[in-house]
Structure formats: structure tokens, C-alpha cells
All heavy atoms as a GROMACS GRO file, in nm:
protein
  607
    1MET      N    1   0.631  -9.197  -0.343
    1MET     CA    2   0.671  -9.085  -0.426
    1MET      C    3   0.788  -9.131  -0.513
    1MET      O    4   0.879  -9.194  -0.465
    1MET     CB    5   0.712  -8.970  -0.338
    1MET     CG    6   0.741  -8.845  -0.411
    1MET     SD    7   0.740  -8.706  -0.302
    1MET     CE    8   0.902  -8.644  -0.328
    2THR      N    9   0.787  -9.095  -0.637
    2THR     CA   10   0.891  -9.135  -0.730
    2THR      C   11   1.005  -9.032  -0.730
    2THR      O   12   0.979  -8.913  -0.738
    2THR     CB   13   0.834  -9.146  -0.871
    2THR    OG1   14   0.724  -9.233  -0.867
    2THR    CG2   15   0.938  -9.192  -0.969
    3GLN      N   16   1.128  -9.080  -0.724
    3GLN     CA   17   1.243  -8.990  -0.734
    3GLN      C   18   1.268  -8.957  -0.880
    3GLN      O   19   1.253  -9.040  -0.967
    3GLN     CB   20   1.366  -9.061  -0.679
    3GLN     CG   21   1.369  -9.072  -0.527
    3GLN     CD   22   1.386  -8.940  -0.457
    3GLN    OE1   23   1.439  -8.844  -0.513
    3GLN    NE2   24   1.344  -8.934  -0.334
    4THR      N   25   1.305  -8.834  -0.905
    4THR     CA   26   1.335  -8.792  -1.042
    4THR      C   27   1.485  -8.775  -1.058
    4THR      O   28   1.550  -8.713  -0.973
    4THR     CB   29   1.267  -8.657  -1.072
    4THR    OG1   30   1.128  -8.670  -1.051
    4THR    CG2   31   1.296  -8.610  -1.213
    5ASN      N   32   1.542  -8.835  -1.164
    5ASN     CA   33   1.680  -8.816  -1.191
    5ASN      C   34   1.699  -8.681  -1.262
    5ASN      O   35   1.648  -8.664  -1.372
    5ASN     CB   36   1.732  -8.934  -1.277
    5ASN     CG   37   1.880  -8.919  -1.309
    5ASN    OD1   38   1.945  -8.822  -1.274
    5ASN    ND2   39   1.933  -9.023  -1.372
    6LEU      N   40   1.777  -8.592  -1.203
    6LEU     CA   41   1.791  -8.457  -1.262
    6LEU      C   42   1.914  -8.446  -1.349
    6LEU      O   43   1.950  -8.334  -1.392
    6LEU     CB   44   1.794  -8.354  -1.152
    6LEU     CG   45   1.663  -8.340  -1.074
    6LEU    CD1   46   1.676  -8.238  -0.961
    6LEU    CD2   47   1.555  -8.296  -1.166
    7THR      N   48   1.979  -8.555  -1.378
    7THR     CA   49   2.089  -8.554  -1.473
    7THR      C   50   2.032  -8.578  -1.612
    7THR      O   51   1.994  -8.690  -1.643
    7THR     CB   52   2.193  -8.658  -1.438
    7THR    OG1   53   2.236  -8.636  -1.302
    7THR    CG2   54   2.315  -8.648  -1.528
    8HIS      N   55   2.022  -8.476  -1.693
    8HIS     CA   56   1.956  -8.487  -1.822
    8HIS      C   57   2.057  -8.472  -1.933
    8HIS      O   58   2.138  -8.379  -1.930
    8HIS     CB   59   1.848  -8.380  -1.834
    8HIS     CG   60   1.746  -8.391  -1.730
    8HIS    ND1   61   1.648  -8.488  -1.727
    8HIS    CD2   62   1.726  -8.320  -1.614
    8HIS    CE1   63   1.574  -8.471  -1.621
    8HIS    NE2   64   1.619  -8.372  -1.550
    9PRO      N   65   2.056  -8.561  -2.030
    9PRO     CA   66   2.151  -8.549  -2.141
    9PRO      C   67   2.126  -8.423  -2.225
    9PRO      O   68   2.012  -8.381  -2.239
    9PRO     CB   69   2.124  -8.677  -2.224
    9PRO     CG   70   1.984  -8.713  -2.189
    9PRO     CD   71   1.962  -8.669  -2.050
   10ALA      N   72   2.232  -8.369  -2.274
   10ALA     CA   73   2.224  -8.254  -2.366
   10ALA      C   74   2.148  -8.139  -2.310
   10ALA      O   75   2.085  -8.062  -2.383
   10ALA     CB   76   2.168  -8.297  -2.499
   11GLY      N   77   2.145  -8.124  -2.182
   11GLY     CA   78   2.078  -8.009  -2.118
   11GLY      C   79   1.929  -8.018  -2.116
   11GLY      O   80   1.862  -7.922  -2.086
   12LEU      N   81   1.871  -8.130  -2.150
   12LEU     CA   82   1.724  -8.145  -2.150
   12LEU      C   83   1.675  -8.146  -2.007
   12LEU      O   84   1.729  -8.219  -1.924
   12LEU     CB   85   1.679  -8.273  -2.224
   12LEU     CG   86   1.720  -8.278  -2.373
   12LEU    CD1   87   1.681  -8.407  -2.429
   12LEU    CD2   88   1.658  -8.161  -2.452
   13ARG      N   89   1.574  -8.072  -1.978
   13ARG     CA   90   1.519  -8.062  -1.843
   13ARG      C   91   1.368  -8.074  -1.849
   13ARG      O   92   1.307  -8.033  -1.944
   13ARG     CB   93   1.559  -7.929  -1.779
   13ARG     CG   94   1.706  -7.912  -1.765
   13ARG     CD   95   1.740  -7.782  -1.702
   13ARG     NE   96   1.882  -7.774  -1.680
   13ARG     CZ   97   1.962  -7.680  -1.727
   13ARG    NH1   98   1.910  -7.582  -1.798
   13ARG    NH2   99   2.090  -7.682  -1.706
   14PRO      N  100   1.309  -8.124  -1.739
   14PRO     CA  101   1.163  -8.129  -1.738
   14PRO      C  102   1.105  -7.988  -1.749
   14PRO      O  103   1.164  -7.892  -1.703
   14PRO     CB  104   1.128  -8.187  -1.599
   14PRO     CG  105   1.257  -8.236  -1.545
   14PRO     CD  106   1.365  -8.175  -1.618
   15ALA      N  107   0.991  -7.975  -1.816
   15ALA     CA  108   0.928  -7.847  -1.835
   15ALA      C  109   0.892  -7.775  -1.702
   15ALA      O  110   0.887  -7.655  -1.696
   15ALA     CB  111   0.804  -7.860  -1.921
   16THR      N  112   0.874  -7.856  -1.598
   16THR     CA  113   0.837  -7.799  -1.468
   16THR      C  114   0.954  -7.762  -1.378
   16THR      O  115   0.936  -7.715  -1.271
   16THR     CB  116   0.744  -7.897  -1.391
   16THR    OG1  117   0.817  -8.021  -1.376
   16THR    CG2  118   0.615  -7.920  -1.469
   17ALA      N  119   1.076  -7.790  -1.422
   17ALA     CA  120   1.195  -7.765  -1.342
   17ALA      C  121   1.214  -7.615  -1.321
   17ALA      O  122   1.194  -7.532  -1.414
   17ALA     CB  123   1.320  -7.822  -1.408
   18VAL      N  124   1.253  -7.576  -1.202
   18VAL     CA  125   1.286  -7.440  -1.168
   18VAL      C  126   1.434  -7.422  -1.177
   18VAL      O  127   1.509  -7.494  -1.113
   18VAL     CB  128   1.239  -7.405  -1.023
   18VAL    CG1  129   1.279  -7.264  -0.985
   18VAL    CG2  130   1.091  -7.420  -1.010
   19THR      N  131   1.478  -7.331  -1.263
   19THR     CA  132   1.622  -7.307  -1.282
   19THR      C  133   1.667  -7.192  -1.196
   19THR      O  134   1.611  -7.087  -1.201
   19THR     CB  135   1.654  -7.282  -1.430
   19THR    OG1  136   1.611  -7.392  -1.507
   19THR    CG2  137   1.801  -7.259  -1.452
   20ILE      N  138   1.774  -7.217  -1.121
   20ILE     CA  139   1.834  -7.115  -1.038
   20ILE      C  140   1.955  -7.058  -1.113
   20ILE      O  141   2.045  -7.132  -1.149
   20ILE     CB  142   1.879  -7.168  -0.901
   20ILE    CG1  143   1.754  -7.221  -0.829
   20ILE    CG2  144   1.949  -7.061  -0.820
   20ILE    CD1  145   1.786  -7.287  -0.694
   21ALA      N  146   1.952  -6.931  -1.143
   21ALA     CA  147   2.058  -6.869  -1.227
   21ALA      C  148   2.158  -6.791  -1.145
   21ALA      O  149   2.248  -6.733  -1.202
   21ALA     CB  150   1.993  -6.780  -1.332
   22GLY      N  151   2.144  -6.783  -1.017
   22GLY     CA  152   2.240  -6.705  -0.936
   22GLY      C  153   2.174  -6.574  -0.890
   22GLY      O  154   2.058  -6.554  -0.921
   23PRO      N  155   2.242  -6.489  -0.824
   23PRO     CA  156   2.384  -6.493  -0.795
   23PRO      C  157   2.414  -6.607  -0.697
   23PRO      O  158   2.331  -6.644  -0.614
   23PRO     CB  159   2.411  -6.360  -0.733
   23PRO     CG  160   2.284  -6.314  -0.671
   23PRO     CD  161   2.177  -6.374  -0.764
   24TRP      N  162   2.535  -6.663  -0.711
   24TRP     CA  163   2.577  -6.774  -0.629
   24TRP      C  164   2.637  -6.727  -0.502
   24TRP      O  165   2.703  -6.620  -0.498
   24TRP     CB  166   2.679  -6.861  -0.707
   24TRP     CG  167   2.624  -6.897  -0.841
   24TRP    CD1  168   2.675  -6.857  -0.960
   24TRP    CD2  169   2.512  -6.984  -0.868
   24TRP    NE1  170   2.599  -6.911  -1.060
   24TRP    CE2  171   2.498  -6.992  -1.010
   24TRP    CE3  172   2.422  -7.054  -0.791
   24TRP    CZ2  173   2.399  -7.066  -1.071
   24TRP    CZ3  174   2.324  -7.128  -0.854
   24TRP    CH2  175   2.314  -7.135  -0.989
   25PRO      N  176   2.621  -6.800  -0.392
   25PRO     CA  177   2.686  -6.759  -0.268
   25PRO      C  178   2.838  -6.770  -0.282
   25PRO      O  179   2.887  -6.859  -0.355
   25PRO     CB  180   2.638  -6.859  -0.164
   25PRO     CG  181   2.586  -6.975  -0.242
   25PRO     CD  182   2.546  -6.922  -0.375
   26SER      N  183   2.910  -6.677  -0.223
   26SER     CA  184   3.057  -6.680  -0.230
   26SER      C  185   3.112  -6.740  -0.102
   26SER      O  186   3.060  -6.711   0.010
   26SER     CB  187   3.110  -6.536  -0.248
   26SER     OG  188   3.251  -6.541  -0.238
   27TYR      N  189   3.215  -6.817  -0.117
   27TYR     CA  190   3.280  -6.878   0.000
   27TYR      C  191   3.417  -6.817   0.027
   27TYR      O  192   3.491  -6.855   0.116
   27TYR     CB  193   3.295  -7.030  -0.021
   27TYR     CG  194   3.160  -7.097  -0.028
   27TYR    CD1  195   3.096  -7.113  -0.150
   27TYR    CD2  196   3.097  -7.142   0.088
   27TYR    CE1  197   2.971  -7.169  -0.157
   27TYR    CE2  198   2.972  -7.200   0.082
   27TYR     CZ  199   2.910  -7.213  -0.044
   27TYR     OH  200   2.783  -7.273  -0.047
   28ALA      N  201   3.451  -6.713  -0.050
   28ALA     CA  202   3.582  -6.647  -0.040
   28ALA      C  203   3.607  -6.592   0.097
   28ALA      O  204   3.726  -6.587   0.145
   28ALA     CB  205   3.596  -6.539  -0.146
   29GLN      N  206   3.505  -6.547   0.166
   29GLN     CA  207   3.523  -6.488   0.298
   29GLN      C  208   3.570  -6.590   0.401
   29GLN      O  209   3.607  -6.552   0.514
   29GLN     CB  210   3.397  -6.416   0.346
   29GLN     CG  211   3.279  -6.506   0.374
   29GLN     CD  212   3.190  -6.531   0.254
   29GLN    OE1  213   3.232  -6.519   0.140
   29GLN    NE2  214   3.068  -6.568   0.281
   30PHE      N  215   3.573  -6.719   0.366
   30PHE     CA  216   3.612  -6.822   0.460
   30PHE      C  217   3.754  -6.871   0.435
   30PHE      O  218   3.802  -6.967   0.497
   30PHE     CB  219   3.517  -6.942   0.452
   30PHE     CG  220   3.377  -6.903   0.487
   30PHE    CD1  221   3.276  -6.908   0.388
   30PHE    CD2  222   3.343  -6.861   0.614
   30PHE    CE1  223   3.144  -6.870   0.421
   30PHE    CE2  224   3.210  -6.825   0.644
   30PHE     CZ  225   3.113  -6.829   0.546
   31ARG      N  226   3.827  -6.804   0.344
   31ARG     CA  227   3.966  -6.847   0.309
   31ARG      C  228   4.060  -6.851   0.431
   31ARG      O  229   4.156  -6.921   0.434
   31ARG     CB  230   4.027  -6.752   0.206
   31ARG     CG  231   3.972  -6.771   0.069
   31ARG     CD  232   4.036  -6.676  -0.025
   31ARG     NE  233   3.977  -6.697  -0.158
   31ARG     CZ  234   3.995  -6.615  -0.259
   31ARG    NH1  235   4.070  -6.509  -0.248
   31ARG    NH2  236   3.939  -6.643  -0.375
   32HIS      N  237   4.030  -6.760   0.523
   32HIS     CA  238   4.119  -6.749   0.643
   32HIS      C  239   4.105  -6.862   0.739
   32HIS      O  240   4.189  -6.879   0.831
   32HIS     CB  241   4.094  -6.615   0.710
   32HIS     CG  242   3.961  -6.613   0.784
   32HIS    ND1  243   3.843  -6.598   0.717
   32HIS    CD2  244   3.929  -6.629   0.915
   32HIS    CE1  245   3.741  -6.602   0.805
   32HIS    NE2  246   3.792  -6.622   0.923
   33LEU      N  247   3.999  -6.941   0.727
   33LEU     CA  248   3.978  -7.048   0.821
   33LEU      C  249   4.078  -7.163   0.803
   33LEU      O  250   4.133  -7.180   0.693
   33LEU     CB  251   3.833  -7.107   0.806
   33LEU     CG  252   3.721  -7.013   0.839
   33LEU    CD1  253   3.588  -7.078   0.805
   33LEU    CD2  254   3.725  -6.970   0.985
   34PRO      N  255   4.098  -7.243   0.909
   34PRO     CA  256   4.186  -7.356   0.892
   34PRO      C  257   4.137  -7.451   0.783
   34PRO      O  258   4.015  -7.459   0.755
   34PRO     CB  259   4.180  -7.426   1.030
   34PRO     CG  260   4.132  -7.322   1.125
   34PRO     CD  261   4.046  -7.232   1.044
   35GLU      N  262   4.228  -7.528   0.721
   35GLU     CA  263   4.191  -7.612   0.610
   35GLU      C  264   4.080  -7.713   0.641
   35GLU      O  265   3.990  -7.734   0.561
   35GLU     CB  266   4.316  -7.690   0.559
   35GLU     CG  267   4.287  -7.772   0.436
   35GLU     CD  268   4.409  -7.843   0.380
   35GLU    OE1  269   4.519  -7.839   0.446
   35GLU    OE2  270   4.399  -7.900   0.274
   36GLN      N  271   4.081  -7.765   0.761
   36GLN     CA  272   3.979  -7.864   0.800
   36GLN      C  273   3.840  -7.800   0.794
   36GLN      O  274   3.746  -7.860   0.750
   36GLN     CB  275   4.008  -7.917   0.942
   36GLN     CG  276   3.910  -8.015   0.993
   36GLN     CD  277   3.941  -8.065   1.133
   36GLN    OE1  278   4.035  -8.018   1.198
   36GLN    NE2  279   3.862  -8.157   1.182
   37LYS      N  280   3.831  -7.676   0.841
   37LYS     CA  281   3.700  -7.608   0.838
   37LYS      C  282   3.658  -7.573   0.697
   37LYS      O  283   3.542  -7.577   0.662
   37LYS     CB  284   3.707  -7.483   0.924
   37LYS     CG  285   3.743  -7.508   1.070
   37LYS     CD  286   3.636  -7.456   1.157
   37LYS     CE  287   3.681  -7.474   1.301
   37LYS     NZ  288   3.603  -7.575   1.372
   38ARG      N  289   3.757  -7.536   0.610
   38ARG     CA  290   3.726  -7.508   0.472
   38ARG      C  291   3.673  -7.630   0.400
   38ARG      O  292   3.580  -7.622   0.319
   38ARG     CB  293   3.846  -7.450   0.399
   38ARG     CG  294   3.873  -7.305   0.445
   38ARG     CD  295   3.990  -7.243   0.377
   38ARG     NE  296   4.114  -7.299   0.433
   38ARG     CZ  297   4.224  -7.328   0.365
   38ARG    NH1  298   4.232  -7.313   0.237
   38ARG    NH2  299   4.328  -7.377   0.428
   39TRP      N  300   3.730  -7.748   0.431
   39TRP     CA  301   3.683  -7.869   0.371
   39TRP      C  302   3.540  -7.905   0.418
   39TRP      O  303   3.458  -7.952   0.344
   39TRP     CB  304   3.775  -7.991   0.403
   39TRP     CG  305   3.894  -7.996   0.307
   39TRP    CD1  306   4.021  -7.958   0.336
   39TRP    CD2  307   3.891  -8.036   0.170
   39TRP    NE1  308   4.098  -7.980   0.224
   39TRP    CE2  309   4.023  -8.027   0.123
   39TRP    CE3  310   3.790  -8.085   0.087
   39TRP    CZ2  311   4.054  -8.060  -0.009
   39TRP    CZ3  312   3.822  -8.122  -0.044
   39TRP    CH2  313   3.956  -8.106  -0.090
   40ALA      N  314   3.513  -7.872   0.546
   40ALA     CA  315   3.372  -7.890   0.597
   40ALA      C  316   3.277  -7.802   0.520
   40ALA      O  317   3.163  -7.846   0.487
   40ALA     CB  318   3.371  -7.863   0.749
   41LEU      N  319   3.316  -7.677   0.493
   41LEU     CA  320   3.230  -7.588   0.415
   41LEU      C  321   3.209  -7.638   0.275
   41LEU      O  322   3.101  -7.630   0.220
   41LEU     CB  323   3.290  -7.447   0.416
   41LEU     CG  324   3.271  -7.369   0.542
   41LEU    CD1  325   3.363  -7.246   0.545
   41LEU    CD2  326   3.129  -7.330   0.561
   42TYR      N  327   3.315  -7.694   0.216
   42TYR     CA  328   3.305  -7.750   0.082
   42TYR      C  329   3.206  -7.866   0.077
   42TYR      O  330   3.117  -7.869  -0.008
   42TYR     CB  331   3.444  -7.797   0.038
   42TYR     CG  332   3.445  -7.880  -0.090
   42TYR    CD1  333   3.424  -7.819  -0.212
   42TYR    CD2  334   3.478  -8.013  -0.087
   42TYR    CE1  335   3.424  -7.893  -0.331
   42TYR    CE2  336   3.483  -8.090  -0.203
   42TYR     CZ  337   3.455  -8.028  -0.323
   42TYR     OH  338   3.462  -8.105  -0.436
   43ARG      N  339   3.214  -7.954   0.175
   43ARG     CA  340   3.118  -8.067   0.184
   43ARG      C  341   2.976  -8.016   0.206
   43ARG      O  342   2.881  -8.066   0.145
   43ARG     CB  343   3.158  -8.165   0.292
   43ARG     CG  344   3.284  -8.247   0.262
   43ARG     CD  345   3.307  -8.355   0.361
   43ARG     NE  346   3.333  -8.304   0.496
   43ARG     CZ  347   3.453  -8.266   0.543
   43ARG    NH1  348   3.558  -8.276   0.467
   43ARG    NH2  349   3.463  -8.221   0.665
   44SER      N  350   2.963  -7.912   0.285
   44SER     CA  351   2.833  -7.854   0.311
   44SER      C  352   2.774  -7.790   0.181
   44SER      O  353   2.653  -7.806   0.154
   44SER     CB  354   2.844  -7.747   0.421
   44SER     OG  355   2.724  -7.680   0.440
   45ALA      N  356   2.859  -7.720   0.107
   45ALA     CA  357   2.808  -7.656  -0.016
   45ALA      C  358   2.766  -7.764  -0.116
   45ALA      O  359   2.660  -7.750  -0.181
   45ALA     CB  360   2.926  -7.574  -0.080
   46LYS      N  361   2.838  -7.875  -0.125
   46LYS     CA  362   2.796  -7.984  -0.218
   46LYS      C  363   2.669  -8.047  -0.170
   46LYS      O  364   2.580  -8.076  -0.253
   46LYS     CB  365   2.908  -8.087  -0.224
   46LYS     CG  366   3.026  -8.042  -0.304
   46LYS     CD  367   3.133  -8.147  -0.336
   46LYS     CE  368   3.114  -8.285  -0.274
   46LYS     NZ  369   3.224  -8.379  -0.313
   47ALA      N  370   2.655  -8.066  -0.038
   47ALA     CA  371   2.531  -8.127   0.015
   47ALA      C  372   2.411  -8.038  -0.008
   47ALA      O  373   2.299  -8.087  -0.047
   47ALA     CB  374   2.546  -8.157   0.163
   48TYR      N  375   2.428  -7.909   0.010
   48TYR     CA  376   2.319  -7.814  -0.012
   48TYR      C  377   2.274  -7.813  -0.157
   48TYR      O  378   2.156  -7.816  -0.187
   48TYR     CB  379   2.356  -7.674   0.035
   48TYR     CG  380   2.246  -7.573   0.020
   48TYR    CD1  381   2.124  -7.591   0.093
   48TYR    CD2  382   2.257  -7.464  -0.061
   48TYR    CE1  383   2.021  -7.503   0.077
   48TYR    CE2  384   2.155  -7.370  -0.070
   48TYR     CZ  385   2.036  -7.392  -0.003
   48TYR     OH  386   1.935  -7.303  -0.018
   49ARG      N  387   2.371  -7.810  -0.249
   49ARG     CA  388   2.336  -7.810  -0.392
   49ARG      C  389   2.263  -7.942  -0.424
   49ARG      O  390   2.163  -7.939  -0.494
   49ARG     CB  391   2.461  -7.799  -0.476
   49ARG     CG  392   2.429  -7.805  -0.624
   49ARG     CD  393   2.550  -7.795  -0.708
   49ARG     NE  394   2.521  -7.822  -0.850
   49ARG     CZ  395   2.530  -7.735  -0.951
   49ARG    NH1  396   2.570  -7.615  -0.924
   49ARG    NH2  397   2.500  -7.772  -1.071
   50GLY      N  398   2.313  -8.053  -0.371
   50GLY     CA  399   2.248  -8.180  -0.391
   50GLY      C  400   2.106  -8.182  -0.342
   50GLY      O  401   2.016  -8.235  -0.409
   51ALA      N  402   2.082  -8.122  -0.224
   51ALA     CA  403   1.948  -8.117  -0.169
   51ALA      C  404   1.856  -8.034  -0.256
   51ALA      O  405   1.739  -8.071  -0.277
   51ALA     CB  406   1.952  -8.060  -0.028
   52LEU      N  407   1.906  -7.922  -0.310
   52LEU     CA  408   1.822  -7.843  -0.402
   52LEU      C  409   1.790  -7.920  -0.529
   52LEU      O  410   1.673  -7.917  -0.573
   52LEU     CB  411   1.895  -7.712  -0.436
   52LEU     CG  412   1.906  -7.609  -0.327
   52LEU    CD1  413   1.997  -7.493  -0.371
   52LEU    CD2  414   1.770  -7.555  -0.288
   53GLU      N  415   1.887  -7.990  -0.582
   53GLU     CA  416   1.862  -8.068  -0.703
   53GLU      C  417   1.765  -8.181  -0.677
   53GLU      O  418   1.677  -8.208  -0.759
   53GLU     CB  419   1.995  -8.123  -0.758
   53GLU     CG  420   2.079  -8.013  -0.820
   53GLU     CD  421   2.218  -8.061  -0.862
   53GLU    OE1  422   2.265  -8.165  -0.816
   53GLU    OE2  423   2.280  -7.990  -0.944
   54ASP      N  424   1.776  -8.246  -0.560
   54ASP     CA  425   1.684  -8.350  -0.523
   54ASP      C  426   1.541  -8.296  -0.508
   54ASP      O  427   1.445  -8.369  -0.528
   54ASP     CB  428   1.726  -8.417  -0.390
   54ASP     CG  429   1.850  -8.503  -0.405
   54ASP    OD1  430   1.889  -8.533  -0.519
   54ASP    OD2  431   1.906  -8.539  -0.299
   55ALA      N  432   1.529  -8.168  -0.475
   55ALA     CA  433   1.400  -8.107  -0.459
   55ALA      C  434   1.341  -8.062  -0.592
   55ALA      O  435   1.230  -8.003  -0.597
   55ALA     CB  436   1.406  -7.989  -0.360
   56GLY      N  437   1.415  -8.079  -0.700
   56GLY     CA  438   1.368  -8.042  -0.830
   56GLY      C  439   1.422  -7.917  -0.893
   56GLY      O  440   1.383  -7.877  -1.001
   57PHE      N  441   1.513  -7.850  -0.820
   57PHE     CA  442   1.573  -7.730  -0.876
   57PHE      C  443   1.686  -7.767  -0.973
   57PHE      O  444   1.753  -7.872  -0.955
   57PHE     CB  445   1.631  -7.640  -0.766
   57PHE     CG  446   1.529  -7.581  -0.677
   57PHE    CD1  447   1.485  -7.643  -0.561
   57PHE    CD2  448   1.470  -7.460  -0.709
   57PHE    CE1  449   1.389  -7.587  -0.480
   57PHE    CE2  450   1.373  -7.402  -0.630
   57PHE     CZ  451   1.332  -7.465  -0.514
   58VAL      N  452   1.706  -7.685  -1.074
   58VAL     CA  453   1.812  -7.706  -1.171
   58VAL      C  454   1.902  -7.582  -1.166
   58VAL      O  455   1.849  -7.469  -1.168
   58VAL     CB  456   1.754  -7.724  -1.314
   58VAL    CG1  457   1.865  -7.735  -1.416
   58VAL    CG2  458   1.666  -7.845  -1.317
   59MET      N  459   2.028  -7.603  -1.159
   59MET     CA  460   2.125  -7.491  -1.150
   59MET      C  461   2.172  -7.455  -1.291
   59MET      O  462   2.207  -7.544  -1.369
   59MET     CB  463   2.246  -7.527  -1.066
   59MET     CG  464   2.211  -7.585  -0.928
   59MET     SD  465   2.123  -7.465  -0.830
   59MET     CE  466   2.066  -7.570  -0.696
   60SER      N  467   2.178  -7.327  -1.318
   60SER     CA  468   2.232  -7.286  -1.451
   60SER      C  469   2.388  -7.303  -1.450
   60SER      O  470   2.446  -7.318  -1.553
   60SER     CB  471   2.192  -7.145  -1.485
   60SER     OG  472   2.250  -7.051  -1.395
   61GLU      N  473   2.447  -7.298  -1.332
   61GLU     CA  474   2.592  -7.322  -1.318
   61GLU      C  475   2.614  -7.469  -1.326
   61GLU      O  476   2.559  -7.544  -1.242
   61GLU     CB  477   2.638  -7.263  -1.184
   61GLU     CG  478   2.788  -7.283  -1.159
   61GLU     CD  479   2.830  -7.227  -1.025
   61GLU    OE1  480   2.761  -7.254  -0.924
   61GLU    OE2  481   2.934  -7.161  -1.018
   62SER      N  482   2.699  -7.519  -1.416
   62SER     CA  483   2.723  -7.661  -1.426
   62SER      C  484   2.790  -7.712  -1.298
   62SER      O  485   2.846  -7.633  -1.222
   62SER     CB  486   2.815  -7.692  -1.543
   62SER     OG  487   2.947  -7.653  -1.515
   63TYR      N  488   2.779  -7.841  -1.273
   63TYR     CA  489   2.838  -7.898  -1.153
   63TYR      C  490   2.991  -7.878  -1.152
   63TYR      O  491   3.048  -7.842  -1.052
   63TYR     CB  492   2.807  -8.046  -1.141
   63TYR     CG  493   2.848  -8.105  -1.011
   63TYR    CD1  494   2.776  -8.085  -0.894
   63TYR    CD2  495   2.960  -8.184  -1.001
   63TYR    CE1  496   2.816  -8.134  -0.772
   63TYR    CE2  497   3.006  -8.236  -0.878
   63TYR     CZ  498   2.931  -8.210  -0.767
   63TYR     OH  499   2.971  -8.261  -0.646
   64ASP      N  500   3.055  -7.898  -1.268
   64ASP     CA  501   3.200  -7.880  -1.275
   64ASP      C  502   3.237  -7.731  -1.245
   64ASP      O  503   3.336  -7.707  -1.174
   64ASP     CB  504   3.253  -7.916  -1.413
   64ASP     CG  505   3.251  -8.069  -1.434
   64ASP    OD1  506   3.242  -8.143  -1.338
   64ASP    OD2  507   3.256  -8.111  -1.552
   65ALA      N  508   3.162  -7.636  -1.300
   65ALA     CA  509   3.186  -7.495  -1.270
   65ALA      C  510   3.166  -7.465  -1.122
   65ALA      O  511   3.242  -7.386  -1.063
   65ALA     CB  512   3.101  -7.408  -1.357
   66PHE      N  513   3.064  -7.524  -1.065
   66PHE     CA  514   3.036  -7.510  -0.921
   66PHE      C  515   3.154  -7.557  -0.838
   66PHE      O  516   3.205  -7.486  -0.750
   66PHE     CB  517   2.909  -7.585  -0.886
   66PHE     CG  518   2.890  -7.614  -0.741
   66PHE    CD1  519   2.857  -7.514  -0.652
   66PHE    CD2  520   2.905  -7.742  -0.692
   66PHE    CE1  521   2.835  -7.543  -0.516
   66PHE    CE2  522   2.890  -7.773  -0.560
   66PHE     CZ  523   2.856  -7.672  -0.471
   67ILE      N  524   3.202  -7.677  -0.868
   67ILE     CA  525   3.313  -7.737  -0.792
   67ILE      C  526   3.440  -7.645  -0.806
   67ILE      O  527   3.504  -7.615  -0.709
   67ILE     CB  528   3.344  -7.883  -0.839
   67ILE    CG1  529   3.228  -7.972  -0.804
   67ILE    CG2  530   3.475  -7.934  -0.778
   67ILE    CD1  531   3.196  -7.986  -0.655
   68LYS      N  532   3.466  -7.604  -0.926
   68LYS     CA  533   3.584  -7.522  -0.950
   68LYS      C  534   3.572  -7.388  -0.876
   68LYS      O  535   3.667  -7.343  -0.809
   68LYS     CB  536   3.605  -7.493  -1.102
   68LYS     CG  537   3.727  -7.404  -1.126
   68LYS     CD  538   3.761  -7.392  -1.268
   68LYS     CE  539   3.883  -7.307  -1.296
   68LYS     NZ  540   3.954  -7.249  -1.189
   69ARG      N  541   3.455  -7.325  -0.883
   69ARG     CA  542   3.435  -7.196  -0.813
   69ARG      C  543   3.453  -7.210  -0.664
   69ARG      O  544   3.527  -7.136  -0.601
   69ARG     CB  545   3.295  -7.144  -0.845
   69ARG     CG  546   3.265  -7.009  -0.774
   69ARG     CD  547   3.128  -6.958  -0.812
   69ARG     NE  548   3.020  -7.049  -0.780
   69ARG     CZ  549   2.969  -7.067  -0.657
   69ARG    NH1  550   3.016  -6.995  -0.556
   69ARG    NH2  551   2.871  -7.149  -0.638
   70VAL      N  552   3.387  -7.310  -0.605
   70VAL     CA  553   3.395  -7.327  -0.458
   70VAL      C  554   3.537  -7.360  -0.413
   70VAL      O  555   3.584  -7.303  -0.314
   70VAL     CB  556   3.290  -7.428  -0.409
   70VAL    CG1  557   3.309  -7.458  -0.262
   70VAL    CG2  558   3.151  -7.379  -0.439
   71THR      N  559   3.603  -7.452  -0.482
   71THR     CA  560   3.741  -7.486  -0.443
   71THR      C  561   3.834  -7.368  -0.461
   71THR      O  562   3.925  -7.347  -0.380
   71THR     CB  563   3.794  -7.610  -0.516
   71THR    OG1  564   3.786  -7.590  -0.657
   71THR    CG2  565   3.717  -7.736  -0.475
   72ASP      N  566   3.816  -7.291  -0.569
   72ASP     CA  567   3.900  -7.169  -0.585
   72ASP      C  568   3.874  -7.068  -0.471
   72ASP      O  569   3.966  -7.012  -0.417
   72ASP     CB  570   3.872  -7.105  -0.719
   72ASP     CG  571   3.930  -7.181  -0.837
   72ASP    OD1  572   4.003  -7.278  -0.815
   72ASP    OD2  573   3.895  -7.145  -0.951
   73GLU      N  574   3.748  -7.047  -0.442
   73GLU     CA  575   3.714  -6.951  -0.336
   73GLU      C  576   3.765  -6.992  -0.200
   73GLU      O  577   3.804  -6.911  -0.120
   73GLU     CB  578   3.560  -6.927  -0.332
   73GLU     CG  579   3.511  -6.853  -0.454
   73GLU     CD  580   3.358  -6.842  -0.458
   73GLU    OE1  581   3.288  -6.890  -0.369
   73GLU    OE2  582   3.306  -6.784  -0.554
   74LEU      N  583   3.762  -7.122  -0.173
   74LEU     CA  584   3.808  -7.175  -0.045
   74LEU      C  585   3.958  -7.204  -0.044
   74LEU      O  586   4.014  -7.240   0.062
   74LEU     CB  587   3.731  -7.300  -0.007
   74LEU     CG  588   3.584  -7.278   0.032
   74LEU    CD1  589   3.514  -7.413   0.051
   74LEU    CD2  590   3.574  -7.193   0.160
   75GLU      N  591   4.020  -7.190  -0.159
   75GLU     CA  592   4.163  -7.219  -0.176
   75GLU      C  593   4.196  -7.359  -0.128
   75GLU      O  594   4.291  -7.383  -0.050
   75GLU     CB  595   4.249  -7.115  -0.107
   75GLU     CG  596   4.235  -6.978  -0.170
   75GLU     CD  597   4.322  -6.875  -0.109
   75GLU    OE1  598   4.380  -6.894   0.001
   75GLU    OE2  599   4.333  -6.765  -0.168
   76ILE      N  600   4.120  -7.460  -0.175
   76ILE     CA  601   4.150  -7.597  -0.145
   76ILE      C  602   4.166  -7.676  -0.273
   76ILE      O  603   4.129  -7.633  -0.379
   76ILE     CB  604   4.040  -7.663  -0.054
   76ILE    CG1  605   3.902  -7.652  -0.119
   76ILE    CG2  606   4.045  -7.608   0.082
   76ILE    CD1  607   3.793  -7.724  -0.044
   0.00000   0.00000   0.00000
């Protein structure tokens, strides 16, 4: 099976790509957890997004916006 690189210049995407537009899961409810646990949730969120992208999904939220949102919500 051939792996597909989902990083496309200028927003170009394969015609068969499924775009996920949200709503995005919120991590704000985990702010009260110890910092170590919040970092674990951050790594988990990145891994889950990566797995979706590897499966052919395209996120309408840019990666930079995703990182900013999750770190702001987790206060890390």
C-alpha cells in the first residue's frame, strides 16, 4: 500500500480527501489537571490528529491553529 503525503502546497488536496471542519474537541475542561497530565493530553491530541491525517482526512483547522488552540486550552 502506498503512503500519501497529506501536506499539500497552497492548500491543494486530493479530490477524494475528506475534510473535517469541526466542531473541534475542547481540552479546556482538563486545565485543572497537573502539568504532566496536561502534556500527556497534548501529545495524545497531536497523535490522534496525525492518525486521522494518515488515514486520509484533511482538517480545515490549520496545524498551527490546532497547536495554538490546544496549548491555550490546556494552559501549557
